[in-house]
C-alpha positions as CSV (number, residue, x, y, z in Angstrom):
1,M,-23.7,51.6,-8.8
2,P,-20.8,49.3,-7.8
3,S,-17.2,48.9,-9.8
4,L,-16.4,46.9,-12.4
5,R,-13.8,45.3,-10.1
6,L,-16.1,45.3,-6.8
7,A,-19.0,43.7,-9.1
8,G,-16.5,40.4,-9.9
9,L,-15.7,40.8,-6.2
10,L,-18.9,39.8,-5.3
11,H,-19.8,37.7,-8.0
12,G,-17.1,35.1,-7.1
13,R,-13.7,37.1,-7.5
14,T,-13.1,36.2,-11.3
15,E,-11.2,38.9,-12.5
16,R,-7.9,37.9,-13.6
17,C,-5.9,40.8,-12.0
18,H,-7.5,39.8,-8.4
19,K,-4.9,38.0,-6.0
20,G,-7.8,36.3,-4.7
21,A,-9.5,34.7,-7.6
22,P,-9.6,31.1,-8.3
23,P,-7.3,29.7,-10.8
24,L,-9.7,29.2,-13.9
25,P,-8.6,28.8,-17.5
26,D,-8.5,31.5,-19.7
27,S,-7.2,32.0,-23.3
28,C,-3.8,33.9,-23.9
29,Q,-4.3,38.0,-24.8
30,R,-2.2,37.7,-27.7
31,C,-2.7,34.6,-29.7
32,D,-6.2,33.7,-28.4
33,A,-4.4,29.9,-27.3
34,W,-7.2,28.1,-24.4
35,G,-5.8,27.2,-21.4
36,L,-3.9,29.6,-19.4
37,F,-3.8,30.1,-15.8
38,K,-3.4,33.5,-13.8
39,S,0.2,32.7,-12.7
40,T,1.1,33.4,-16.7
41,G,0.4,36.7,-16.8
42,G,-2.4,36.6,-19.4
43,T,0.4,35.9,-22.0
44,C,1.7,32.3,-22.9
45,D,5.2,31.5,-23.3
46,A,5.3,31.3,-27.0
47,C,3.9,34.6,-27.4
48,R,6.6,35.9,-24.8
49,D,9.1,34.3,-26.6
50,W,7.8,36.1,-29.9
51,A,7.8,39.6,-28.9
52,R,10.8,39.0,-27.4
53,R,12.6,37.7,-30.8
54,H,10.4,40.4,-32.9
55,P,10.6,43.6,-30.8
56,G,7.9,46.5,-31.3
57,E,4.6,46.4,-32.4
58,A,2.8,47.1,-36.1
59,P,-0.5,46.2,-37.9
60,C,-0.2,42.5,-39.4
61,I,-0.6,42.2,-43.3
62,S,-2.8,39.5,-42.7
63,C,-5.9,40.3,-39.7
64,G,-4.3,43.6,-39.2
65,R,-4.2,43.2,-36.1
66,T,-1.8,45.9,-34.2
67,A,1.3,42.8,-32.3
68,S,4.4,41.6,-33.0
69,L,5.6,40.8,-36.6
70,N,7.7,38.4,-38.2
71,P,10.3,40.0,-41.4
72,A,7.3,38.5,-43.4
73,E,4.8,41.1,-41.5
74,E,2.8,38.7,-39.7
75,C,1.7,38.5,-36.5
76,R,1.9,35.4,-34.6
77,L,-1.3,34.1,-34.9
78,C,-1.5,34.1,-38.7
79,W,1.9,33.1,-38.9
80,R,0.8,29.7,-37.7
81,R,-2.3,29.8,-39.1
82,S,-0.6,30.3,-42.5
83,R,2.2,27.5,-42.2
84,S,-0.4,24.8,-41.4
85,W,-2.3,25.9,-44.4
86,A,0.1,26.9,-47.0
87,R,4.1,24.5,-46.7
88,D,5.5,26.4,-49.3
89,P,6.6,29.7,-48.0
90,A,6.6,30.9,-51.4
91,D,3.1,30.3,-52.1
92,P,1.5,33.5,-53.2
93,D,-1.7,32.0,-50.9
94,R,0.3,32.4,-47.9
95,L,-1.9,36.0,-47.5
96,E,-5.3,34.2,-47.8
97,A,-4.5,31.5,-45.4
98,V,-6.3,33.3,-42.5
99,T,-9.6,34.1,-45.0
100,G,-12.6,32.8,-43.7
101,G,-10.6,32.9,-39.8
102,H,-8.3,31.6,-37.5
103,Q,-7.8,27.4,-36.5
104,L,-7.8,28.2,-32.3
105,F,-5.6,25.7,-30.5
106,F,-4.5,24.4,-26.8
107,H,-1.2,26.3,-24.9
108,G,1.8,24.4,-24.5
109,M,0.3,21.9,-27.5
110,E,3.0,23.0,-30.6
111,Q,5.2,20.0,-29.4
112,R,3.1,17.3,-28.7
113,L,1.4,18.3,-32.2
114,A,4.8,18.4,-33.9
115,L,5.2,14.9,-33.4
116,L,2.3,14.0,-35.5
117,A,3.5,16.1,-38.2
118,P,5.1,15.0,-41.8
119,S,8.9,13.8,-41.3
120,H,9.8,16.3,-44.0
121,R,8.4,19.2,-41.5
122,R,10.7,18.3,-39.0
123,P,14.8,17.4,-38.2
124,P,14.7,13.6,-37.9
125,P,15.1,12.9,-34.2
126,Q,18.1,12.3,-32.4
127,R,18.5,8.9,-31.0
128,F,21.1,10.0,-28.1
129,R,20.1,13.7,-27.6
130,T,21.2,15.4,-24.6
131,R,18.1,17.1,-23.3
132,R,18.5,20.2,-21.0
133,T,16.7,19.8,-17.6
134,R,16.1,21.9,-14.5
135,S,18.9,20.7,-11.8
136,R,18.1,21.5,-8.2
137,R,20.9,21.8,-5.5
138,R,20.4,18.4,-3.7
139,P,19.0,19.2,0.3
140,V,21.4,19.4,2.9
141,L,21.1,16.9,5.6
142,R,21.4,18.4,8.9
143,P,20.8,17.0,12.6
144,I,17.1,17.6,13.2
145,A,15.9,18.6,17.0
146,P,12.3,18.9,17.6
147,V,11.0,21.4,20.0
148,V,9.3,20.1,22.9
149,H,6.7,23.3,23.7
150,C,3.7,23.1,22.4
151,Q,1.2,25.7,21.0
152,L,-1.9,25.5,22.9
153,V,-5.5,25.8,20.1
154,L,-8.5,27.1,21.7
155,F,-10.7,24.5,19.6
156,D,-9.8,21.6,17.5
157,A,-10.8,21.7,14.2
158,R,-10.4,19.6,11.6
159,R,-8.4,20.9,8.7
160,D,-9.5,20.3,5.2
161,Y,-6.6,19.6,2.8
162,G,-8.4,19.4,-0.3
163,R,-8.7,23.2,0.0
164,L,-5.2,23.2,-1.0
165,R,-5.8,21.9,-4.5
166,T,-6.9,25.0,-5.8
167,L,-4.4,27.3,-3.4
168,T,-0.8,27.3,-3.4
169,V,0.7,25.9,-0.2
170,P,2.7,28.0,1.7
171,D,6.1,28.2,2.7
172,P,7.4,26.4,5.9
173,V,8.6,28.5,9.0
174,M,11.4,26.4,9.4
175,P,12.5,25.7,5.9
176,E,16.0,24.1,6.5
177,L,14.0,21.9,8.9
178,L,11.8,20.8,5.5
179,E,15.7,20.8,3.4
180,S,16.3,18.0,6.4
181,L,13.2,16.0,5.7
182,E,13.8,16.4,2.2
183,A,17.9,14.7,2.4
184,K,16.0,12.0,4.6
185,C,13.0,11.4,2.1
186,L,16.0,11.5,-1.0
187,D,18.5,8.7,1.2
188,L,15.4,6.5,2.1
189,G,14.3,6.7,-1.4
190,E,17.7,5.8,-3.1
191,Q,17.5,2.4,-0.2
192,R,14.3,1.5,-1.4
193,G,14.3,2.2,-4.4
194,W,11.4,4.9,-4.9
195,T,10.6,6.5,-8.5
196,R,11.6,10.0,-8.9
197,D,7.1,10.2,-8.9
198,L,7.3,8.9,-5.4
199,T,10.0,10.7,-3.6
200,G,8.7,14.2,-5.9
201,A,4.7,13.3,-3.9
202,V,6.2,13.0,-0.6
203,N,8.4,15.7,-0.4
204,R,5.3,17.8,-1.2
205,A,3.0,16.0,1.6
206,L,6.4,17.2,3.7
207,K,5.8,20.7,2.8
208,V,2.3,20.5,3.3
209,L,2.7,19.0,6.9
210,L,5.3,21.4,8.0
211,A,3.1,24.2,6.5
212,T,0.0,24.2,8.3
213,Q,1.7,22.7,12.0
214,D,0.2,24.2,14.8
215,T,3.7,24.3,16.8
216,P,6.5,24.6,14.1
217,G,9.2,21.9,14.8
218,R,6.9,19.7,17.0
219,P,7.4,15.6,15.6
220,V,4.0,15.4,13.0
221,D,1.4,12.9,14.6
222,A,0.7,10.0,12.6
223,T,-2.9,10.4,12.6
224,R,-2.4,13.9,10.2
225,V,-0.3,12.2,8.2
226,A,-3.1,10.0,7.3
227,M,-5.3,13.4,6.1
228,I,-3.4,14.3,3.6
229,R,-5.5,11.4,1.0
230,E,-7.9,14.4,0.2
231,L,-4.6,15.9,-1.8
232,A,-3.6,11.9,-3.2
233,L,-0.4,12.2,-1.6
234,P,1.4,8.8,-0.6
235,V,0.8,8.2,3.3
236,R,2.7,5.3,3.9
237,P,6.2,6.7,2.7
238,T,5.6,9.5,4.5
239,I,5.1,8.1,7.6
240,E,8.4,5.8,6.8
241,V,10.6,9.0,6.1
242,L,9.3,10.9,9.0
243,D,9.5,7.8,11.8
244,H,13.1,7.3,9.9
245,A,14.0,10.8,11.0
246,C,12.6,10.6,14.1
247,F,10.4,13.3,13.4
248,L,6.7,10.9,14.5
249,T,4.2,10.7,16.9
250,D,2.6,7.4,15.9
251,D,-0.8,8.5,17.7
252,R,-2.6,5.6,15.9
253,S,-4.9,2.9,17.3
254,P,-4.5,-0.6,16.1
255,A,-7.4,-1.5,13.4
256,V,-8.4,-4.5,16.4
257,T,-9.6,-1.8,18.4
258,A,-11.4,-0.6,16.0
259,W,-12.9,-3.8,14.4
260,V,-13.9,-4.7,18.7
261,E,-15.9,-1.7,18.8
262,R,-17.9,-2.1,15.1
263,K,-18.3,-6.1,16.2
264,T,-19.4,-5.1,19.3
265,A,-22.2,-1.6,19.1
266,H,-25.0,-4.0,18.7
267,L,-24.4,-4.5,22.8
268,P,-25.4,-3.2,26.0
269,A,-22.9,-0.7,26.9
270,Q,-22.1,-2.2,30.4
271,I,-21.3,-4.9,27.9
272,R,-19.6,-3.5,25.9
273,S,-17.4,-1.3,28.1
274,E,-16.1,-5.4,29.7
275,I,-15.3,-6.4,26.5
276,A,-13.3,-3.3,25.8
277,E,-10.9,-3.8,28.9
278,W,-10.4,-7.4,27.6
279,A,-9.6,-6.6,24.7
280,D,-7.1,-3.7,25.9
281,V,-4.9,-6.2,28.1
282,M,-4.9,-9.1,25.2
283,Q,-3.4,-6.7,23.1
284,N,-1.5,-4.7,25.6
285,G,-0.5,-7.1,28.5
286,S,-0.8,-6.7,32.2
287,T,1.8,-5.6,34.4
288,V,0.0,-5.7,37.8
289,T,-1.0,-9.3,39.6
290,P,-2.2,-11.5,37.9
291,R,0.8,-10.0,34.9
292,R,-0.4,-11.2,31.4
293,H,1.9,-11.2,28.4
294,P,0.4,-9.7,25.0
295,R,-1.1,-11.5,22.8
296,S,-1.5,-11.3,18.9
297,H,-4.3,-9.2,16.9
298,R,-5.3,-12.8,15.6
299,T,-5.5,-14.4,18.7
300,T,-8.1,-11.6,19.9
301,R,-10.1,-11.6,16.8
302,N,-10.5,-15.5,16.8
303,H,-11.4,-15.3,20.3
304,L,-13.9,-12.7,20.0
305,Y,-15.3,-14.3,16.7
306,A,-15.8,-17.7,18.8
307,A,-17.3,-15.5,21.7
308,L,-19.6,-13.2,19.8
309,P,-23.0,-15.9,19.5
310,A,-23.1,-16.2,23.7
311,L,-22.6,-12.4,23.9
312,D,-25.5,-11.8,21.6
313,F,-27.6,-14.4,23.6
314,W,-26.9,-12.9,27.0
315,A,-27.7,-9.3,25.4
316,T,-31.2,-10.3,25.2
317,T,-31.4,-10.6,29.2
318,R,-28.4,-9.3,30.4
319,Q,-26.8,-5.9,31.0
320,S,-23.5,-7.0,32.3
321,L,-21.3,-10.0,32.2
322,R,-21.5,-9.5,35.8
323,E,-24.8,-11.6,35.9
324,V,-23.9,-14.3,33.8
325,T,-23.8,-17.7,36.0
326,R,-22.3,-20.9,34.9
327,D,-25.9,-22.7,34.0
328,D,-25.7,-19.8,31.5
329,V,-22.2,-20.7,29.8
330,V,-23.8,-24.4,29.5
331,A,-27.0,-23.6,28.1
332,V,-24.8,-21.4,25.5
333,L,-22.3,-23.9,24.6
334,P,-23.0,-25.9,21.9
335,V,-23.3,-29.7,21.9
336,G,-20.2,-31.0,20.8
337,G,-17.4,-30.8,18.8
338,T,-14.6,-27.7,17.6
339,D,-17.1,-25.0,17.9
340,R,-17.9,-26.0,22.0
341,S,-14.0,-26.5,23.0
342,E,-13.3,-23.2,21.1
343,M,-16.2,-21.3,22.5
344,A,-15.2,-22.1,26.0
345,S,-12.0,-21.1,25.4
346,S,-12.6,-17.9,24.6
347,L,-15.2,-17.2,26.8
348,R,-12.3,-18.8,29.4
349,S,-10.2,-16.4,28.8
350,I,-13.2,-13.2,28.8
351,F,-13.6,-14.0,32.1
352,Q,-10.6,-14.8,33.7
353,V,-9.3,-11.1,32.6
354,L,-12.2,-9.7,34.1
355,H,-11.9,-11.6,37.3
356,A,-9.0,-10.5,37.4
357,R,-9.7,-6.8,37.0
358,R,-12.7,-7.2,39.6
359,R,-15.2,-6.9,37.1
360,V,-16.9,-9.5,37.8
361,F,-17.6,-11.2,40.9
362,T,-16.9,-15.1,39.8
363,N,-15.5,-16.9,37.4
364,P,-18.2,-19.2,35.9
365,T,-16.1,-21.2,33.5
366,T,-13.5,-22.4,36.1
367,R,-13.1,-26.1,36.5
368,M,-15.7,-26.7,33.2
369,K,-14.4,-29.2,31.4
370,V,-15.8,-29.2,27.4
371,G,-13.0,-31.4,25.7
372,M,-10.5,-31.0,23.2
373,P,-11.0,-29.7,19.8
374,E,-11.6,-32.5,16.9
375,P,-8.6,-32.9,14.7
376,R,-8.7,-31.9,11.0
377,T,-7.8,-34.7,8.6
378,P,-5.3,-33.9,6.0
379,V,-6.8,-34.0,2.3
380,S,-4.3,-34.8,-0.7
381,M,-4.6,-32.8,-3.7
382,D,-5.4,-33.7,-7.4
383,V,-2.3,-34.5,-9.3
384,P,-3.4,-32.5,-12.4
385,M,-3.4,-29.7,-10.4
386,L,-0.1,-29.9,-9.1
387,R,1.7,-29.8,-12.3
388,H,-0.5,-27.0,-13.6
389,L,1.3,-24.9,-10.8
390,V,4.9,-26.6,-11.6
391,N,4.4,-25.7,-15.0
392,D,2.7,-22.1,-14.5
393,S,4.3,-19.4,-17.0
394,D,4.0,-16.7,-13.9
395,P,7.0,-16.8,-12.1
396,A,5.7,-15.6,-8.5
397,R,3.1,-18.5,-8.7
398,A,5.4,-21.3,-10.1
399,A,8.1,-20.4,-7.7
400,C,5.7,-20.2,-4.7
401,G,4.5,-23.5,-6.2
402,T,7.6,-25.8,-6.4
403,L,8.9,-24.9,-2.8
404,L,5.2,-25.8,-1.4
405,I,5.2,-29.0,-3.7
406,F,8.5,-30.0,-3.3
407,H,9.5,-29.4,0.1
408,G,6.5,-27.9,1.7
409,L,7.4,-25.3,3.1
410,R,5.1,-23.3,5.8
411,P,2.8,-20.0,4.5
412,V,4.7,-18.3,6.8
413,Q,8.5,-19.7,5.7
414,L,7.5,-18.9,2.1
415,R,6.3,-15.4,3.2
416,T,9.9,-14.0,4.8
417,L,12.0,-16.1,2.9
418,S,14.9,-13.5,2.4
419,V,17.1,-13.2,-0.9
420,T,19.9,-14.7,0.7
421,D,18.5,-17.8,1.9
422,V,19.3,-19.1,-1.7
423,I,22.6,-20.5,-1.5
424,D,24.0,-22.6,-4.2
425,G,21.4,-24.5,-4.7
426,R,20.5,-24.8,-1.5
427,L,17.5,-23.3,0.7
428,A,18.5,-21.9,4.8
429,I,15.6,-21.9,6.5
430,E,15.5,-21.6,10.5
431,G,18.8,-23.3,11.1
432,R,18.4,-26.1,8.5
433,K,19.6,-26.8,5.0
434,I,17.1,-28.0,2.2
435,L,18.4,-29.4,-0.6
436,L,16.4,-27.8,-3.5
437,A,14.7,-30.0,-6.5
438,P,16.0,-29.3,-10.1
439,Q,12.3,-27.9,-10.7
440,A,12.7,-25.5,-7.9
441,R,16.0,-24.2,-9.0
442,A,14.7,-23.5,-12.5
443,A,11.3,-21.7,-10.6
444,L,13.2,-19.7,-8.7
445,K,15.8,-18.5,-11.0
446,G,13.1,-17.7,-13.3
447,Y,11.3,-15.6,-10.2
448,L,14.8,-14.1,-9.3
449,I,15.1,-13.0,-13.6
450,Y,11.5,-11.6,-13.6
451,R,11.6,-9.7,-10.2
452,E,15.4,-8.3,-11.3
453,Q,13.3,-6.9,-14.4
454,K,10.6,-5.4,-12.7
455,W,11.8,-4.2,-9.7
456,P,15.8,-3.3,-10.5
457,N,15.7,-1.0,-8.1
458,S,13.8,-2.7,-4.8
459,G,15.2,-2.7,-1.5
460,N,13.3,-5.4,0.5
461,P,15.7,-7.8,1.5
462,H,12.5,-10.4,0.9
463,L,12.8,-13.0,-1.7
464,F,8.7,-12.9,-2.7
465,I,7.6,-9.3,-3.5
466,N,5.1,-7.3,-5.0
467,Q,3.7,-3.8,-6.3
468,A,3.0,-2.9,-2.7
469,T,5.9,-4.4,-0.9
470,A,8.7,-3.6,-3.5
471,G,9.1,-0.1,-2.2
472,H,9.1,-1.0,1.3
473,L,11.0,-3.4,4.0
474,T,7.7,-5.5,4.8
475,P,6.9,-9.4,3.8
476,V,3.9,-10.1,1.6
477,T,0.7,-11.2,2.9
478,G,-0.8,-14.7,3.6
479,K,-3.7,-13.3,1.1
480,W,-1.7,-12.7,-1.9
481,I,0.3,-15.7,-1.9
482,N,-2.8,-17.6,-1.9
483,K,-4.1,-15.4,-4.5
484,V,-1.2,-15.8,-6.8
485,L,-1.2,-19.5,-6.2
486,G,-5.3,-19.8,-6.9
487,T,-5.6,-22.6,-3.8
488,S,-4.4,-22.6,0.0
489,A,-0.8,-22.6,0.2
490,Q,-1.3,-24.9,3.9
491,A,-3.3,-27.3,1.7
492,L,-0.2,-27.9,-0.6
493,R,2.0,-28.0,2.4
494,E,-0.4,-30.6,3.6
495,D,-0.1,-32.7,0.4
496,R,3.2,-32.9,0.3
497,I,3.6,-34.0,4.0
498,L,1.2,-36.7,3.0
499,D,3.1,-37.7,0.0
500,E,6.5,-38.1,2.6
501,A,3.7,-40.6,5.7
502,Q,3.1,-42.8,2.6
503,A,6.5,-43.0,0.6
504,S,8.3,-43.5,4.5
505,E,5.1,-45.8,5.9
506,G,4.2,-43.7,8.5
507,D,7.7,-42.5,10.1
508,A,6.8,-40.1,12.2
509,R,10.5,-39.0,13.3
510,R,11.0,-38.7,9.3
511,L,8.2,-36.2,9.2
512,A,9.7,-34.2,12.1
513,D,13.0,-34.0,10.4
514,L,12.0,-32.6,7.2
515,F,8.9,-30.2,7.8
516,G,10.0,-29.3,11.1
517,L,6.9,-30.6,12.7
518,T,6.1,-32.1,16.7
519,V,5.3,-35.5,17.6
520,N,1.5,-34.9,17.9
521,A,1.5,-33.0,14.6
522,A,3.3,-35.7,13.1
523,Q,0.9,-38.1,14.3
524,R,-1.6,-36.5,12.7
525,Y,-0.3,-37.5,9.1
526,T,0.8,-40.7,10.3
527,A,-2.7,-42.1,11.1
528,T,-4.1,-41.6,7.7
529,V,-1.3,-44.4,6.4
530,D,-2.7,-47.9,5.9
531,H,-0.1,-50.3,7.2
532,V,-1.7,-53.2,5.9
533,S,-2.5,-52.0,2.1
534,F,1.4,-51.2,2.0
535,A,2.7,-54.7,3.0
536,E,0.0,-56.2,0.2
537,H,1.3,-54.1,-2.3
538,N,5.0,-54.5,-1.4
539,K,3.6,-58.5,-1.6
540,R,2.5,-58.1,-5.1
541,T,5.4,-55.7,-6.3
542,G,8.0,-58.3,-4.6
543,Q,9.8,-55.7,-2.2
544,A,11.2,-56.2,0.9
545,T,8.9,-55.0,3.7
546,T,10.0,-52.7,5.7
547,P,10.6,-54.1,9.3
């Protein structure tokens, strides 16, 4: 028959004294307070302090247990029960307080419950009380020199960081490296305005990453950092600290690559490989003849969106884009309009790249004329909605709305505005000085006060920030701008340009100077102006007509 210790090991290692047992909660051996873990040694902090102040053990006058007693010959459990039962220490019924059993309690709840006690049972709180806290030496910043060698592994196994929730994180092999990274984290956190909790979480993430390295001292992979989400630790700030310390290997693939693979997963294998090669050239460019510059991820997405209907149609009868002919392209194009032009432009981009890489024999879109996309006519917005935006109680919404309604900024200009661009009631943007309207000045003043109150330590230089960007240096997204406004920022800009076109009777030069438009873009707005109606309106009102 196995011993009790061996039985405990065989049935889940639940013994208190076993070093490999899971940290399950238990009760204090002296006062029965529940909620202790094995790291406390089986005795709560309060009982250890009680034993230190009352050395020696004797039978308790109330319960009869052998324990450390106070001058009234009571153990700590009976003392707590009698203190809660009888307010007067001289009460003759004090010894009868434990009659019928004890009221058990949780470990570490004495101070919290004391806040709920009557005011005559505790001293009045001091308003300016000096609190004693544990102080830690500030980490020393030393030069970080990553190792150049790499320890090879027998096989690549995925690490399960979730197990560290119940286990103690081991110390890294190179503690001086961890101290240097902690110093970098502290400096970066002070610059970005991180909270103490965020800085502590990043330090714990750095300790976990360094303690689980296959090659101690080697730069950390960004994909490995992303795995600490299992421990609910911040990923993005940790990557910023490692990048700031030049201790990061960015092996992440762009999000557009995964998006292209997901959108083309249903296509034949040969077409998928051809589209993947086109997407790689669009993202990274080409240094071989014919050379190409990298395009933005948005351009890649737009081209693939427009070309997907044609690719889906050809996938039913074709296994490769080599089999596509000019007649197939003409048959799949829409009849007319903007959709026809966008699909033809996208297919032309795909076949040009594949023909240059010798993946297709001919380019079926060569010298194919499909026309220009139809221009979209700008539409004005309702005046009550504009007034509501200007007078809104939300400081961010009022500031964004007034800048768009009165000055017609581009959405990207609004996102990238810096705090230092607002100088003496003027807005410096792209080499121009814009005199702010009184409503815009008041809205910006209110927003700056709101920003200072909510994020006083933020190091983000951009004017508009939110909870996600306050601790970083990145601007807000266009989706956030539209969400704050409740409408499209581009629609508000177009409404402002339309209003100026009506006021100037279609002066394209004036629109170009005020809003930074080209001639063709300004003509989209001047085409909406009815010059005859303006002349009749001026005659009726007695105003002079501009020659």
